[in-house]
C-alpha positions in Angstrom: -1.6 -17.2 -11.8 -3.5 -14.8 -9.6 -4.4 -11.5 -11.3 -1.5 -9.5 -9.9 1.0 -12.2 -10.9 -0.5 -12.1 -14.4 -0.2 -8.3 -14.5 3.5 -8.6 -13.6 4.0 -11.2 -16.3 2.3 -9.0 -18.9 4.4 -6.0 -18.1 7.6 -8.1 -17.9 6.8 -9.4 -21.4 6.9 -5.8 -22.6 9.9 -4.5 -20.7 12.1 -7.5 -20.2 10.8 -10.5 -22.2 14.1 -12.3 -21.5 13.0 -12.7 -17.9 9.5 -14.0 -18.5 10.4 -17.7 -18.2 12.5 -17.1 -15.1 9.6 -15.1 -13.5 7.1 -17.9 -14.2 9.6 -20.4 -12.9 10.1 -18.4 -9.7 6.5 -18.0 -8.8 6.0 -21.4 -7.0 9.1 -20.8 -4.8 8.0 -17.2 -4.0 4.5 -18.4 -3.0 6.1 -21.0 -0.7 8.5 -18.5 0.8 5.8 -16.0 1.7 3.5 -18.8 2.8 6.2 -19.8 5.3 6.4 -16.3 6.7 2.5 -16.2 6.9 2.4 -19.5 8.7 4.8 -18.2 11.4 2.6 -15.1 11.9 -0.6 -17.2 12.1 1.0 -19.5 14.7 2.4 -16.8 16.9 0.4 -13.6 16.5 -2.9 -13.0 18.4 -5.0 -12.3 15.4 -8.8 -11.7 15.6 -10.7 -14.8 14.5 -8.2 -17.3 15.8 -8.9 -19.1 19.1 -5.9 -21.2 19.7 -2.7 -22.4 18.1 0.1 -25.0 18.5 3.3 -25.6 16.7 1.5 -27.1 13.8 -2.2 -26.2 14.0 -4.4 -23.0 14.2 -8.0 -23.2 15.3 -10.5 -20.6 13.9 -13.4 -19.1 15.8 -15.8 -20.7 13.4 -14.5 -24.2 14.1 -12.3 -24.7 11.1 -8.7 -25.7 11.5 -5.5 -24.9 9.6 -2.6 -27.3 9.8 0.9 -27.4 8.5 4.4 -28.4 9.5 5.5 -27.6 13.1 7.4 -24.4 13.2 9.4 -22.7 15.9 9.2 -18.9 16.0 12.8 -18.4 14.7 12.6 -21.1 12.0 13.3 -20.0 8.4 12.2 -21.9 5.3 9.3 -22.3 3.0 5.9 -23.9 3.3 4.8 -25.6 0.0 1.2 -26.0 1.3 -1.0 -25.5 4.4 -4.3 -27.4 4.9 -7.5 -25.6 5.7 -9.9 -28.3 6.9 -7.8 -30.8 4.9 -7.9 -28.7 1.7 -4.4 -27.7 0.6 -3.6 -24.0 -0.1 -0.3 -23.1 -1.8 -0.8 -19.3 -2.2 -0.6 -17.1 0.9 -3.0 -14.5 -0.4 -5.6 -17.1 -1.4 -5.2 -18.8 1.9 -5.7 -15.6 4.0 -8.7 -14.7 1.9 -10.2 -18.1 2.5 -9.6 -17.8 6.3 -11.8 -14.7 6.3 -10.2 -13.1 9.4 -11.5 -9.7 10.3 -9.6 -6.7 8.9 -7.4 -8.6 6.5 -8.4 -7.2 3.1 -5.3 -5.0 2.6 -3.1 -7.7 4.1 -4.3 -10.0 1.3 -3.2 -7.3 -1.2 0.2 -7.1 0.6 0.7 -10.9 0.2 -0.2 -10.7 -3.5 2.3 -7.9 -4.0 4.9 -9.7 -1.9 4.7 -12.9 -3.9 4.8 -11.2 -7.4 7.6 -8.9 -6.4 9.6 -11.7 -4.8 9.3 -13.8 -8.0 10.5 -10.8 -10.0 13.4 -10.3 -7.5 14.5 -13.9 -7.9 14.1 -13.9 -11.7 16.2 -10.7 -12.1 18.7 -11.1 -9.3 22.4 -11.3 -10.4 24.5 -14.4 -9.5 27.7 -12.3 -9.6 29.9 -13.0 -6.6 29.9 -10.3 -3.9 33.1 -8.4 -3.2 32.1 -4.9 -1.9 29.6 -3.7 0.7 27.3 -2.7 -2.2 27.5 -6.1 -3.7 26.6 -7.8 -0.4 23.7 -5.3 0.1 22.4 -6.2 -3.3 22.8 -9.9 -2.7 19.8 -9.9 -0.3 17.1 -11.1 -2.7 14.3 -12.3 -0.4 14.1 -9.4 2.1 13.0 -9.6 5.7 13.4 -13.2 6.9 10.1 -13.3 8.9 7.8 -10.6 7.4 5.1 -11.9 5.0 5.3 -8.6 3.2 9.0 -9.2 2.6 8.8 -7.9 -0.9 5.6 -5.8 -0.7 6.1 -2.9 -3.1 2.7 -1.4 -4.1 2.9 1.6 -6.4 6.3 0.4 -7.9 5.9 -1.0 -11.4 7.8 -3.9 -12.8 9.9 -1.6 -14.9 10.6 0.6 -11.9 11.5 -2.4 -9.7 14.0 -3.6 -12.3 15.5 0.0 -12.5 15.6 0.8 -8.8 15.6 -2.2 -6.6 19.0 -3.4 -5.2 18.7 -7.1 -6.0 18.6 -6.2 -9.7 21.9 -4.4 -9.2 21.1 -1.3 -11.2 22.8 2.1 -11.3 20.3 4.8 -10.2 20.9 8.4 -11.3 19.5 10.8 -8.7 18.0 14.1 -9.6 18.5 17.5 -7.8 15.7 19.7 -6.7 16.5 23.4 -6.1 14.8 24.9 -3.0 15.2 28.3 -1.4 17.5 27.6 1.6 15.7 30.0 3.7 12.6 27.7 3.5 14.5 24.5 4.3 15.1 22.8 7.6 18.8 22.0 7.6 20.8 20.0 10.2 24.5 19.8 10.1 26.8 21.4 7.5 25.1 21.0 4.2 27.9 20.5 1.5 28.8 23.4 -0.8 28.6 21.0 -3.7 24.9 20.8 -3.1 24.2 24.5 -3.1 23.5 26.9 -5.9 23.8 30.4 -4.5 20.9 30.8 -2.1 19.3 27.5 -3.2 19.8 24.1 -1.6 20.1 21.3 -4.1 18.3 18.3 -2.6 19.0 14.8 -3.9 15.8 13.2 -5.1 15.1 9.7 -6.1 13.9 9.4 -9.8 10.8 7.5 -8.6 10.0 10.5 -6.3 10.5 12.9 -9.2 8.1 11.0 -11.4 5.4 10.2 -8.8 5.5 12.8 -6.1 7.0 16.1 -7.3 4.3 16.8 -10.0 1.5 16.8 -7.4 3.6 19.3 -5.4 4.0 21.5 -8.5 7.8 20.9 -8.6 10.3 20.0 -11.2 13.9 19.0 -10.8 16.7 21.5 -11.2 18.8 18.7 -12.9 18.1 15.1 -13.7 20.4 12.1 -13.5 23.2 14.0 -11.9 24.4 11.6 -9.1 25.1 8.1 -10.2 24.6 5.6 -7.4 24.0 2.0 -6.3 21.0 1.3 -4.1 21.5 -0.4 -0.8 19.2 -2.8 1.0 16.7 -0.1 2.1 16.2 1.0 -1.6 16.1 4.7 -0.8 19.6 4.8 0.6 22.2 4.8 -2.1 26.0 4.8 -2.4 27.4 7.3 -5.0 29.7 5.6 -7.6 32.2 8.4 -7.1 32.4 7.8 -3.3 31.4 10.2 -0.5 28.5 10.1 1.8 25.6 7.7 1.3 22.4 9.5 0.3 19.2 8.7 2.1 16.3 9.9 -0.1 12.5 10.0 0.2 10.7 7.2 -1.7 7.1 7.9 -0.6 5.5 4.5 -1.0 5.0 1.5 1.3 7.6 -1.2 1.2 7.4 -4.2 3.4 5.1 -2.4 5.8 6.6 1.1 6.2 6.3 4.2 4.0 9.8 5.2 3.0 9.7 9.0 3.4 11.9 10.9 5.8 10.1 12.9 8.5 11.3 16.4 9.3 11.8 15.1 12.8 14.3 12.6 11.6 16.1 15.3 9.7 16.2 17.4 12.9 17.4 14.5 15.0 20.0 12.9 12.8 23.1 14.9 13.8 22.4 15.0 17.6 21.5 11.3 17.5 24.8 10.5 15.7 26.7 12.5 18.3 25.0 10.8 21.2 25.5 7.2 19.9 29.1 7.9 18.9 29.9 9.2 22.4 28.2 6.3 24.1 29.6 3.6 21.9 33.1 4.8 22.8 32.3 4.1 26.5 31.4 0.5 25.7 34.9 -0.7 25.0 35.1 -0.5 21.3 34.0 -3.0 18.7 31.0 -0.9 17.6 31.1 2.1 15.2 28.2 4.3 14.4 27.6 5.3 10.8 26.9 8.9 11.6 24.6 11.2 9.7 26.6 14.2 8.6 23.7 16.5 7.5 20.0 16.5 6.6 17.6 18.8 4.9 13.8 19.0 4.4 12.1 21.3 1.9 8.9 23.1 2.5 5.4 22.6 1.1 2.7 25.2 1.8 4.9 26.5 4.7 5.5 23.1 6.3 8.6 21.1 6.1 7.7 18.0 4.2 8.7 14.3 4.5 8.3 14.1 0.7 11.2 16.6 0.2 13.9 15.3 2.5 17.3 13.8 2.3 20.1 12.9 4.7 23.8 12.3 4.2 25.4 9.4 6.1 29.1 8.6 6.3 30.1 5.6 4.3 31.3 2.3 5.8 35.0 1.8 5.4 36.6 -1.1 7.3 39.4 -3.5 6.5 38.4 -6.9 5.2 35.0 -8.0 4.1 32.1 -5.7 5.2 28.5 -6.8 4.8 25.1 -6.4 6.4 24.2 -9.2 8.8 21.1 -9.9 6.6 23.6 -10.9 3.8 25.4 -13.5 5.9 25.2 -17.0 4.5 26.7 -20.3 5.4 29.4 -19.5 2.8 30.3 -16.2 4.3 30.4 -17.8 7.8 32.5 -20.8 7.1 32.8 -21.8 10.7 29.3 -21.1 12.1 30.0 -21.7 15.8 33.1 -19.6 15.9 31.5 -16.9 13.7 28.4 -16.7 15.9 30.5 -16.6 19.0 32.6 -13.6 17.7 29.5 -11.9 16.4 27.5 -12.4 19.7 30.4 -11.1 21.7 30.5 -7.9 19.7 26.7 -7.5 19.5 25.8 -8.2 23.1 28.8 -6.4 24.7 28.0 -3.2 22.8 24.2 -3.4 22.7 23.8 -4.2 26.4 26.4 -1.6 27.2 24.5 1.0 25.3 21.2 -0.1 26.9 22.7 0.3 30.4 23.7 3.8 29.5 20.3 4.6 28.1 19.9 3.7 24.4 18.1 0.7 23.0 19.2 -0.1 19.4 16.9 -1.7 16.8 19.6 -4.2 16.0 18.2 -6.2 13.1 20.1 -7.5 10.1 19.7 -4.4 7.9 20.9 -2.0 10.6 23.8 -4.1 11.7 26.8 -4.2 9.4 29.7 -6.6 10.3 33.3 -6.3 9.4 35.1 -9.7 9.0 38.8 -10.1 9.3 41.3 -12.3 7.5 40.5 -15.2 9.9 36.9 -15.1 8.6 35.5 -13.9 12.0 33.7 -10.6 12.8 35.9 -8.0 14.5 33.7 -4.9 14.4 30.1 -3.9 14.0 28.7 -0.8 12.4 25.2 0.4 13.4 23.3 2.6 11.0 19.8 4.1 10.5 19.4 5.7 13.8 15.8 6.9 13.6 14.3 3.9 15.4 16.4 3.8 18.6 14.8 4.5 21.9 16.4 6.7 24.5 15.8 6.7 28.3 16.3 10.2 29.8 16.4 8.7 33.3 19.2 6.2 32.4 21.2 8.9 30.7 20.9 11.1 33.8 22.0 8.3 36.1 25.1 8.0 33.9 25.8 11.7 33.8 24.8 12.1 30.2 22.7 15.0 28.9 19.6 14.2 26.9 20.1 15.3 23.3 17.6 17.7 21.6 15.6 14.9 19.7 12.0 14.2 19.0 9.8 13.1 22.0 8.8 9.9 20.2 12.4 8.6 20.7 12.3 9.2 24.5 11.0 6.6 27.0 11.9 5.4 30.5 9.6 2.3 30.2 11.8 -0.8 30.5 9.4 -2.9 28.5 9.6 -0.5 25.6 13.4 -0.4 25.8 13.6 -4.2 26.0 11.2 -4.8 23.2 13.1 -2.5 20.9 16.5 -4.2 21.5 15.7 -7.8 22.3 12.9 -8.0 19.8 15.3 -7.1 17.0 18.5 -8.7 18.3 17.1 -12.0 19.7 13.8 -12.3 17.8 15.2 -11.5 14.4 19.0 -11.3 14.2 20.1 -14.2 16.3 17.0 -16.2 15.5 17.6 -16.0 11.7 21.3 -16.7 12.0 20.8 -19.7 14.2 18.1 -21.1 11.9 20.4 -20.5 8.9 23.4 -22.2 10.5 21.4 -25.0 12.1 19.3 -26.0 9.1 16.6 -27.5 11.3 19.0 -29.7 13.3 17.6 -28.9 16.8 20.7 -30.2 18.6 23.0 -27.8 16.5 20.6 -25.0 17.1 20.6 -25.6 20.9 24.4 -25.5 20.9 24.3 -22.2 19.0 21.8 -20.7 21.4 24.1 -21.7 24.2 26.9 -19.7 22.5 24.6 -16.6 22.5 23.6 -17.1 26.1 27.3 -17.4 27.1 28.1 -14.2 25.3 25.2 -12.4 27.1 26.3 -13.6 30.5 29.9 -12.4 29.9 28.5 -9.0 28.7 26.4 -8.6 31.9 29.4 -9.7 34.1 31.4 -6.7 32.7 28.6 -4.2 33.5 28.0 -2.6 36.9 25.4 -4.4 39.0 22.9 -1.5 38.9 19.1 -2.0 39.1 18.9 -1.1 35.4 21.4 -3.8 34.4 19.6 -6.4 36.6 16.3 -5.5 35.0 17.9 -5.9 31.5 19.4 -9.3 32.5 16.0 -10.6 33.8 14.3 -9.4 30.6 16.9 -10.9 28.2 16.6 -14.3 29.9 12.9 -14.0 30.6 10.3 -16.6 29.6 9.1 -14.6 26.6 10.5 -11.9 24.3 8.5 -9.2 22.7 8.8 -9.0 18.9 7.0 -7.0 16.2 3.7 -8.4 15.0 3.9 -8.1 11.3 0.4 -9.3 10.5 -1.3 -7.3 13.3 0.3 -4.1 12.1 -1.3 -4.4 8.7 -4.9 -5.1 9.8 -7.5 -2.5 9.0 -7.8 -0.1 11.9 -4.3 -1.0 13.3 -2.6 2.1 14.9 0.1 3.7 12.8 2.8 2.5 15.2 4.5 -0.8 15.7 2.3 -3.7 16.9 3.8 -6.3 19.2 3.4 -9.8 20.3 5.5 -12.1 22.5 7.3 -15.3 21.7 8.9 -18.1 23.8 12.4 -16.9 24.5 15.0 -19.4 23.4 17.4 -17.9 26.0 15.1 -18.5 28.9 16.3 -21.9 29.9 20.0 -20.9 29.5 20.2 -18.3 32.3 22.3 -20.5 34.6 24.0 -22.8 32.1 
């Protein structure tokens, strides 16, 4: 065991000794799962210290070579070992340290955390069949399908992971923090049930109560008041008694993002919800927006704080089975070709329609929820977590739509940014992971499934007006390469605090005229 793995094992022996054997048994698989994600990044991201790469080999600037199995960008699956100058490496953090690439020290730590936490997730995950949305949310054990930091959770102890992380299917009791309402930023109608006279009662995650509030000189008004089930994002939770989902601040880094809630997001949440709801209605149905109903941010030293924020989001109620796309398995999609065709029709009709009007969604498997009818096929999509969309004021204006009062960071007229946001998530992550899951490495099957996606895209474009914006979107979707987030680049020392990007061969490129 590496030191962090041993630390996890020691803590687990104290808090859940019944899981110790399962944790030890899960470590080799967790290492291989993260190593597979790392191998994809090394093959396809332009990292400093690498001079060339092919589908099965990476050349280093110092003359060494790293080899492994050939891997297409959208392939899922593990890598039991990679060979650095013919020496096998089975642990991703050990391998990255041995490569000695510039600026990777904290990324090595991320990989260590990801392996240890993934093994813990697999050891403690429940095998109970899923029936509700919350069950499906909590069935996603391995996290992001392509991110090497898929289970990176620094600052969250073993006991806290067992108590708060969705794959362990806990009940999390939220605290309430009383704040003078006059000092709070409030968007939308804050519920009377979360008021105490002139004080706003802010739902607070118990991890935040323990680790963040004391440094701010704050104590909760009440503890353990709202019993909830955590959803995939960890900090968004569904109350057991029903009602709006509660998005709370959880100020630590998970995967690669800090899970606080900026005051800008609080300010934007209601107008964004209104805009996306209005535009989705113009796209012919099939897409529902999970609207934010209200948001609030408390004040620290006279400034509204991302550490003291919460938002209320309407729950997802649809007939039939409802699950995040990230929770789709071959069992839930019993007829993969028909399932993918129905999903692609919904996703592309609505996403391309919204893009033509002026909004690019970040349509990955956590943000997209699919409702499945009695025939086993998707009939509706629900889009949630609106803070990462991009809005084109010029496109809105060309469609007679007023720009909403939202943060400047959401606004751009750059087609490359709009296309990267939508196509990088929808093609690079969502369709790629689904096709890899359904195809299981059979390239002929995968090719037929990509043909299904391409056909749905062509039909979606045919239904749109032939404007210059739509033609540009068409050319980008079927272009030679597609921009996707660069997960390794973004975690290098000195990387800017915004998304890093790379480009991958576009599996739709050869299908434009099929």
